[in-house]
C-alpha positions as a printed Julia matrix, in Angstrom:
365×3 Matrix{Float64}:
  12.4   341.91  140.41
  14.04  339.2   142.48
  12.05  336.39  143.64
  11.32  336.47  147.5
  14.08  334.38  149.67
  12.38  331.0   151.38
  13.15  332.7   154.99
  11.09  335.95  154.02
   8.03  334.49  152.55
   8.0   332.05  156.11
   8.19  335.38  158.09
   5.34  337.04  155.77
   3.01  333.91  156.0
   3.44  333.76  159.96
   2.73  337.56  160.32
  -0.61  336.9   158.57
  -1.84  334.16  160.39
  -3.25  335.84  163.25
  -5.42  338.36  161.08
  -6.64  335.01  159.05
  -7.84  333.38  162.7
  -9.67  337.0   163.69
 -11.35  337.1   160.24
 -12.74  333.33  160.63
 -13.82  333.88  163.96
 -15.98  337.01  163.36
 -17.01  335.81  159.9
 -17.91  332.07  160.44
 -18.43  330.34  157.15
 -21.62  328.69  157.47
 -21.54  324.9   157.08
 -24.86  324.34  154.77
 -24.01  320.36  154.8
 -25.05  319.86  158.4
 -28.14  321.79  157.8
 -31.27  319.38  157.69
 -34.61  320.19  156.3
 -37.34  318.54  157.89
 -40.53  317.59  155.96
 -43.8   317.64  157.24
 -45.79  314.47  156.46
 -49.42  314.4   157.0
 -50.5   312.67  160.09
 -52.55  309.56  159.37
 -55.24  308.37  161.73
 -55.64  305.18  162.91
 -57.81  302.81  161.12
 -61.32  302.55  162.39
 -62.22  299.06  163.98
 -63.9   296.75  161.7
 -67.61  296.91  161.94
 -68.1   292.92  161.48
 -68.07  291.41  164.69
 -65.54  288.52  163.87
 -62.62  290.52  162.77
 -63.62  293.33  165.4
 -62.92  290.17  168.0
 -60.33  288.76  166.51
 -58.43  292.3   166.68
 -59.35  293.47  170.09
 -58.33  289.8   171.25
 -54.8   290.76  170.36
 -54.63  293.46  172.86
 -52.54  293.79  175.51
 -54.26  292.01  178.52
 -52.83  294.41  181.01
 -53.12  298.28  181.18
 -50.49  300.0   179.27
 -47.86  301.52  179.36
 -46.97  300.71  182.83
 -46.68  303.57  185.52
 -49.56  305.84  183.63
 -52.73  306.53  185.1
 -55.13  303.42  184.43
 -58.45  304.57  183.34
 -62.03  303.4   183.48
 -64.2   302.51  180.4
 -67.47  303.43  180.94
 -70.06  301.34  178.35
 -73.53  302.26  178.06
 -76.0   300.0   176.44
 -79.09  302.1   175.34
 -82.07  302.15  172.98
 -82.57  305.83  174.33
 -80.96  309.1   174.09
 -79.52  308.47  177.95
 -82.23  310.33  180.38
 -79.92  310.77  182.9
 -76.96  312.33  180.83
 -77.09  315.48  182.86
 -76.24  313.69  186.07
 -73.44  311.73  184.25
 -72.23  314.98  183.22
 -72.0   316.15  186.48
 -70.39  313.04  187.85
 -67.7   312.91  185.16
 -66.88  316.93  185.65
 -66.59  316.96  189.26
 -62.71  318.13  188.87
 -60.43  318.55  185.76
 -58.16  316.1   186.64
 -60.81  313.39  185.93
 -60.91  314.08  182.21
 -57.58  311.89  181.86
 -58.93  308.99  183.76
 -62.1   307.88  182.22
 -63.54  306.83  178.8
 -67.02  306.85  177.5
 -68.32  304.2   174.94
 -72.28  303.8   173.83
 -73.82  301.13  172.01
 -77.07  302.7   170.57
 -79.34  300.51  168.73
 -80.03  302.13  165.41
 -83.56  300.95  165.28
 -84.23  303.4   167.49
 -84.46  307.45  167.46
 -81.94  309.56  169.47
 -83.44  312.95  169.87
 -81.96  315.29  171.32
 -78.74  313.43  170.02
 -75.69  312.76  172.47
 -73.97  315.83  173.53
 -71.63  316.97  176.34
 -69.27  314.28  177.32
 -71.12  311.71  175.5
 -70.42  313.32  171.76
 -68.68  311.2   169.36
 -69.03  308.46  171.82
 -71.01  305.99  169.81
 -69.54  303.03  168.65
 -70.79  300.84  165.57
 -73.8   299.32  166.88
 -76.22  297.17  165.5
 -79.8   296.16  166.52
 -80.46  294.41  170.05
 -83.68  292.42  171.07
 -84.53  291.14  174.18
 -84.58  287.44  174.94
 -81.84  286.85  171.77
 -78.08  286.81  172.0
 -78.03  290.58  170.79
 -77.6   292.12  173.96
 -74.53  289.72  174.66
 -73.21  290.67  171.58
 -73.86  294.49  172.08
 -71.99  294.2   175.2
 -68.89  292.43  173.53
 -68.91  295.01  170.86
 -68.24  297.52  173.45
 -65.68  295.62  175.4
 -63.72  295.02  171.86
 -63.7   298.83  171.01
 -62.84  299.78  174.59
 -59.89  297.54  174.31
 -58.91  298.75  170.93
 -59.6   302.54  171.66
 -57.25  303.17  174.74
 -54.43  300.87  175.98
 -55.31  302.54  179.51
 -58.37  301.35  180.12
 -58.28  299.02  183.16
 -61.51  298.71  184.13
 -64.77  298.12  182.26
 -68.27  299.11  184.2
 -71.35  297.92  181.66
 -74.54  300.5   182.22
 -78.0   300.98  181.02
 -79.73  303.88  180.37
 -81.69  303.6   183.44
 -78.4   303.71  185.87
 -77.35  306.54  187.94
 -74.1   306.81  189.86
 -74.44  306.68  193.67
 -70.93  308.31  194.77
 -68.51  310.81  193.66
 -66.21  310.13  190.46
 -63.31  309.93  192.77
 -64.88  307.41  195.11
 -65.97  305.34  192.29
 -62.45  305.34  190.46
 -60.87  304.66  193.87
 -63.0   301.62  194.51
 -62.7   300.18  190.93
 -59.17  300.76  190.21
 -57.48  299.39  193.66
 -59.55  295.8   192.64
 -57.47  293.3   190.66
 -60.45  291.27  190.25
 -63.95  291.72  188.36
 -66.95  292.26  189.78
 -69.79  289.87  188.39
 -72.46  288.45  189.94
 -72.07  284.84  189.68
 -75.11  282.45  191.25
 -75.35  278.97  191.67
 -78.35  276.5   192.27
 -80.97  279.25  191.43
 -84.52  278.01  190.82
 -84.86  278.73  187.27
 -81.09  277.49  186.23
 -82.11  274.17  184.65
 -85.12  275.92  182.71
 -82.54  278.67  181.38
 -79.98  275.94  180.75
 -82.29  273.9   178.4
 -84.31  276.87  176.77
 -81.96  275.8   173.59
 -82.89  272.25  173.61
 -82.16  269.38  176.4
 -78.37  268.74  175.06
 -77.76  272.14  173.29
 -75.45  273.44  175.62
 -72.96  269.99  175.38
 -70.57  268.95  175.43
 -68.73  272.36  175.99
 -71.38  273.39  179.13
 -72.17  270.73  181.5
 -75.17  271.69  183.39
 -72.99  271.94  186.51
 -71.0   274.76  184.87
 -73.99  276.82  184.27
 -74.34  280.02  186.48
 -76.61  283.03  186.3
 -75.94  286.41  187.37
 -76.56  290.28  186.71
 -76.38  291.72  183.49
 -74.49  294.46  184.7
 -70.71  293.87  185.61
 -67.6   295.67  185.9
 -64.79  293.71  183.97
 -60.87  293.88  184.65
 -58.87  294.24  181.16
 -57.86  290.73  181.19
 -61.4   289.55  181.66
 -62.26  291.9   178.98
 -59.85  290.4   176.44
 -61.05  286.72  177.59
 -64.52  287.75  176.53
 -63.96  288.69  173.07
 -61.64  286.12  172.6
 -63.98  283.38  173.26
 -65.77  281.25  170.62
 -66.23  277.91  172.29
 -68.68  279.23  174.81
 -70.11  281.69  172.95
 -71.26  279.43  169.81
 -73.29  277.49  172.49
 -75.15  280.61  173.8
 -75.36  282.49  170.05
 -78.03  279.53  169.25
 -81.41  280.53  169.4
 -83.78  279.65  172.1
 -86.77  277.55  171.36
 -88.76  279.17  174.61
 -88.91  282.59  175.4
 -90.02  282.94  178.74
 -86.68  281.84  180.32
 -84.02  283.14  177.51
 -81.62  285.72  179.08
 -78.85  285.08  177.86
 -77.21  288.25  178.98
 -77.81  287.2   182.28
 -76.21  283.49  181.64
 -73.14  283.95  179.33
 -70.77  286.2   181.58
 -71.28  284.41  184.47
 -70.65  280.72  182.85
 -67.78  282.2   180.62
 -66.06  283.76  183.69
 -66.72  281.06  186.08
 -65.43  278.36  183.83
 -62.33  280.35  183.01
 -61.39  282.4   186.1
 -63.17  281.9   189.11
 -60.78  282.92  191.48
 -60.3   286.36  189.24
 -64.01  287.3   190.1
 -65.62  288.73  193.15
 -69.06  287.07  192.5
 -71.12  290.15  192.77
 -72.74  293.02  190.9
 -72.05  296.68  191.77
 -75.27  298.03  190.64
 -78.07  297.96  192.74
 -81.63  296.83  191.59
 -84.96  296.14  193.98
 -86.38  292.54  192.32
 -89.22  292.98  195.07
 -91.38  294.63  192.56
 -90.7   292.2   189.72
 -92.63  292.96  186.6
 -92.62  291.23  183.11
 -88.76  290.24  184.17
 -88.16  293.75  184.88
 -87.02  295.19  188.48
 -88.63  297.81  190.21
 -88.5   301.41  188.73
 -87.99  304.33  190.94
 -90.38  307.0   190.21
 -89.64  310.75  190.81
 -92.02  310.67  194.06
 -89.42  307.89  195.3
 -86.3   310.01  195.13
 -84.63  311.92  197.74
 -81.8   311.63  200.36
 -83.31  308.8   202.12
 -83.51  306.36  198.91
 -79.69  307.18  198.11
 -78.63  306.91  201.76
 -80.49  303.47  201.45
 -79.04  302.25  198.36
 -75.35  303.19  199.61
 -76.14  301.55  202.88
 -77.15  298.03  201.13
 -74.68  295.37  200.14
 -74.39  292.76  197.18
 -75.38  289.4   197.47
 -72.39  287.52  197.25
 -72.62  284.33  194.93
 -70.57  281.54  194.38
 -67.6   280.67  192.11
 -66.41  277.31  194.0
 -69.32  275.0   192.89
 -71.45  275.21  196.0
 -74.46  277.0   197.24
 -75.4   280.07  196.39
 -74.91  281.71  199.61
 -71.03  282.14  200.3
 -70.91  283.09  203.9
 -67.22  283.19  203.66
 -67.08  285.39  201.15
 -70.02  287.64  202.57
 -67.92  288.11  205.84
 -64.58  288.76  204.2
 -65.63  291.69  201.94
 -68.02  294.68  202.24
 -68.07  296.32  198.69
 -70.52  299.18  197.83
 -72.53  299.53  195.64
 -71.44  301.89  193.09
 -74.34  302.59  190.68
 -78.14  301.79  190.94
 -81.32  301.15  188.59
 -84.04  301.24  187.26
 -85.1   304.94  187.43
 -87.8   306.67  185.55
 -86.71  309.46  183.37
 -89.13  311.82  185.26
 -86.91  311.05  188.44
 -84.08  313.12  186.67
 -84.95  316.48  188.36
 -85.17  315.15  191.69
 -82.12  313.33  191.24
 -80.16  316.69  189.83
 -81.67  318.77  193.19
 -79.64  316.53  195.46
 -76.63  315.44  193.26
 -74.13  317.86  194.74
 -75.27  317.62  198.41
 -76.07  313.92  198.51
 -75.0   311.75  195.65
 -71.38  313.13  195.21
 -70.67  313.85  198.91
 -68.81  310.78  199.96
């Protein structure tokens, strides 16, 4: 048989080309070289914060001083310092769960002295919120260490934490969550009582020895104030980063009757480092007219009612002084009208009357 002529071969190829194209379209060849197999790697949880304070504070001091990421909702970091199972947990549960949208606007941290029993254990919104805690004792620097520990954990836990209220087991809220959130988030300053020229100032200053605070802290820089404050993230970072002032307040007292480091360290540090960044007042109401053994008046169940809540709400903070002058700062008092957001001390027995008026009076703004 004769071989096909070149011309006839070309014609045959041209006739077969459309059939080849149709076959390719209807039966595509799988391109295996572009297929990628995604391996599933185990998710490693972030490392737990170190348990020794030195490492914990050093790590927290490296955190961003501004809430992160920009533009995302800022959060409140509620820090409870306690040696009891939080007797007012039910009213705080109502406070935090008023609306579903609140759940992404706050975090809770508890420093629970391990020397005490906690029965019933922390539950509800407080479940799993206890940080690594150490024993605390009145008239020692341990209460300051506990507050610094809470600040460090809150800084490390959530970069969106913007404001840091410190509360006790005997504290209750005086307003709704929304009112509290809006009041604090709008502020660019910390709320911390900073008092100067108090009658007990010098006796507190020399409680570690006549010259123990020198040269880092001269007497004119020494301040007093409430143990309970609300700090900005920048100031929370400043506190955990501090070593110079803390080394002085961490010294043991030689007298116990005027040793209250928790009421002196924070006001002194922030007044020395950033007085203009502070509103010199606490937003936690307390009644010192019934002073007993260094403790304020404790509200009993028989005192609790709408009239008490309205009275605490209508009162206003005592504004201190951050300029080195007198404690009564008239210019600050006339310019600001900050509401109390929290109140203490309430006896555990006052829980039931408080619960009865919570929705109708406490959480109604």
